[in-house]
N, C-alpha and C positions, 0 to 999 in steps of 0.2 A: 194786637193787630199789626202797628205800627213798626212794634219791638221785631214780632215775628218776619215780617218783608225785611227790616233793616241787618236782622240775622242773616237772612236768607245771601243778602248781597255781602257779605263779609267776604273780605280777601283771604287767601292762603295764610296762614302766619297771624293773623291778627289776634292781639291777646285779650282771649274773651274774657277773662275774670276782670280787665279792665274795662273791656265794652258795656260788661252786665253790670258792673258798678254804675258806671257813665247813666245808662240807661233806668236803674233802680232810682239813681238818685233823680232824673229829670220826673220819673212817674210819682215820688214823694213829693216835690215841689208843687207837680202840677194838681195832684191831690190836697196840699196845702193850700194852693192857689182858689181851688174850689171851695173848701173849706170857709174861707176868709172872705169871700164872695157870700156863702151862705149867710154868714153872720154880719154882713156890713162893715167888714173891716178888711175887704180886698185893696182898695187904694191908698190905705196907711201905710207909712212906714214904722216896721215892728222897733224900729232905733229911736228916731226923734216924734214920731206918731204926725207927721208933716204929712199930707198928701203926695203920692209917688206919681210925679209926671204922666201924662198920657202916652206920650213920646216913647219913655221908658216901658210902660207897662207893653206898646206895641212892639218893642223890639225884643224884649224879656217878659212875656204876660206871667209866669211864676215869680216875678222878682218881689220880694217881700222889704226891700229895702232899698230906700230913694237914692240916686246916683251919688250925692252929695257923702251920705254914710257910706256906703259902698268905696267911695276914695278914701275916706276918712280910715274905714276898715283896711284896706290895703295899704295906705301909709303905715299905720301903726305897725303891721307885719312886716312889711318892711324895714322899721326901724329896730323891731326886736330880732331880725333875722341880723340885720348888720351889727348888733350890738353882741349877738353870738359870736357871731365869727370874729372879731374883735377881741370876746372874751377868750376865745378858743385860741386867738394869736398869743396873745399876752400870757397863758397859762403855758404855753409851749416854750414860750421864751426863758 
């Protein structure tokens, strides 16, 4: 229902594939949160197994990892991107 209303409000020229992928990902994450709630692991970080802060869950109910693990993951991704960039530069030289 929510997706249908959002679809009806799309502006002309909106990339429908990107919109659909975002909506589909949200649905998958919400279903996962419901599954975790049913088995008692909803508030537990899937990486460090510590409790996810209630404030984070209020802001992002389908969150599966705590903010510390999220930041660590993002930092690692940034470092990998930097290494690739430097590797590409050194190969081009």
